[in-house]
C-alpha positions in Angstrom: 68.7 28.9 33.0 68.1 28.9 29.3 68.5 25.2 29.2 65.9 24.8 32.0 63.4 26.9 30.0 64.0 24.9 26.9 63.6 21.6 28.8 60.3 22.8 30.4 58.9 24.1 27.0 60.0 20.9 25.3 58.4 18.8 28.0 55.1 20.7 27.8 55.2 20.5 24.0 55.2 16.7 24.2 53.1 16.2 27.4 50.1 18.5 26.5 49.3 16.8 23.2 49.8 13.4 24.7 47.5 14.3 27.6 44.9 15.7 25.2 45.0 12.5 23.1 44.8 10.2 26.1 41.8 12.1 27.6 39.8 12.2 24.3 40.5 8.6 23.4 40.6 6.8 26.7 39.3 8.8 29.6 36.4 10.9 28.3 32.9 9.3 28.7 31.6 7.7 25.6 28.9 9.5 23.7 25.5 7.9 23.8 23.8 7.8 20.5 20.0 7.8 21.0 18.3 4.8 19.4 15.1 5.3 17.5 12.1 4.1 19.6 10.0 3.2 16.6 10.9 1.6 13.3 11.1 4.0 10.4 7.7 4.7 8.9 7.0 3.1 5.5 5.4 5.2 2.9 2.0 3.9 1.8 1.7 2.7 -1.7 0.2 5.3 -4.0 -3.3 4.7 -5.2 -5.0 5.4 -8.5 -8.4 5.2 -7.0 -10.8 8.0 -6.3 -11.8 8.8 -2.7 -14.4 6.5 -1.1 -18.0 7.1 -2.2 -21.0 7.5 0.1 -23.6 7.1 -2.6 -23.2 3.4 -3.1 -25.4 0.7 -1.7 -23.8 -1.5 1.0 -22.4 -4.9 0.0 -24.8 -7.7 -0.5 -24.8 -10.3 2.3 -26.9 -12.8 0.3 -24.9 -15.8 -0.9 -24.9 -16.3 -4.6 -23.4 -19.0 -6.7 -21.3 -18.1 -9.7 -24.2 -19.2 -11.9 -26.7 -17.1 -10.0 -24.5 -14.1 -10.2 -24.4 -14.3 -14.0 -28.1 -13.3 -14.2 -27.2 -9.9 -12.8 -25.0 -8.7 -15.7 -27.4 -6.0 -16.8 -28.7 -7.8 -19.8 -32.2 -8.5 -18.2 -34.3 -5.4 -17.8 -35.6 -5.0 -14.2 -32.8 -7.0 -12.6 -30.0 -5.1 -10.8 -26.4 -5.2 -12.0 -24.0 -6.8 -9.6 -20.2 -6.8 -9.5 -18.3 -9.0 -7.1 -14.8 -8.1 -5.7 -12.9 -10.6 -3.6 -16.1 -12.5 -3.0 -18.2 -9.5 -1.9 -21.1 -8.6 -4.2 -21.9 -4.9 -4.9 -25.0 -3.4 -6.5 -23.8 -1.1 -9.3 -27.2 -0.6 -11.0 -27.0 3.1 -10.6 -23.9 3.1 -12.8 -25.5 1.2 -15.7 -23.7 3.7 -18.0 -20.4 2.1 -16.9 -21.3 -1.5 -16.0 -24.3 -2.1 -18.4 -24.1 -4.3 -21.5 -21.6 -2.9 -24.1 -20.1 -0.4 -21.6 -16.5 0.0 -20.6 -16.7 -2.1 -17.4 -19.4 -4.6 -18.5 -16.9 -7.4 -18.4 -17.1 -7.3 -14.6 -20.9 -7.3 -14.4 -22.5 -10.5 -13.2 -19.2 -12.0 -12.0 -16.3 -11.7 -9.7 -13.6 -10.1 -11.8 -11.1 -9.5 -9.0 -8.0 -10.5 -11.0 -8.8 -8.1 -13.8 -9.6 -5.2 -11.5 -6.4 -5.7 -9.6 -4.4 -5.8 -12.9 -6.4 -2.8 -14.2 -7.2 -5.0 -17.2 -10.3 -4.9 -19.4 -9.3 -8.2 -21.0 -12.2 -10.7 -20.5 -9.7 -13.5 -19.8 -8.5 -11.6 -16.7 -12.0 -11.0 -15.4 -11.9 -14.0 -13.0 -12.3 -14.4 -9.3 -8.9 -16.1 -8.6 -6.5 -13.2 -7.8 -3.9 -15.4 -6.0 -1.3 -14.7 -8.7 -1.4 -10.9 -8.3 1.8 -9.2 -7.2 1.8 -6.7 -4.3 1.0 -3.6 -6.3 -1.9 -5.3 -8.1 -3.2 -6.5 -4.8 -3.1 -2.9 -3.5 -5.1 -1.8 -6.6 -7.6 -4.6 -5.9 -7.9 -3.6 -2.2 -8.5 -0.1 -3.3 -11.4 -1.2 -5.6 -12.9 -3.2 -2.7 -12.6 -0.2 -0.4 -14.1 2.1 -3.0 -17.2 0.0 -3.2 -17.5 -0.9 0.5 
């Protein structure tokens, strides 16, 4: 009788772990991992710009040549001060203390200085309209400037 009990216990000791292994690795239904329905959200690039302003005049729709735009640099009393960004002209006359002659941003007055604005550069050599060479972060800064004035 003792031999029968030993045989049964030995059989169960081998059979139960084998059955458990077989069930969990071959017979149990596979777990379904839910797939995300939307791609992961990208964080927006940080901006150094102030919030949009509502006290600025709307952009000018009148076409100006580069030569015509030069007249509006603040050096002629009675004429407005214009700044162009990405080809859009903005009237900044109410900020003559910033864009007027000899002031900190005067290099952008009377011209399209998109490249310099995107680079956050006050170097007159960078105050040109062609911004095609700007990297992604500089283009973001330039877009922020355009949005700020729009």
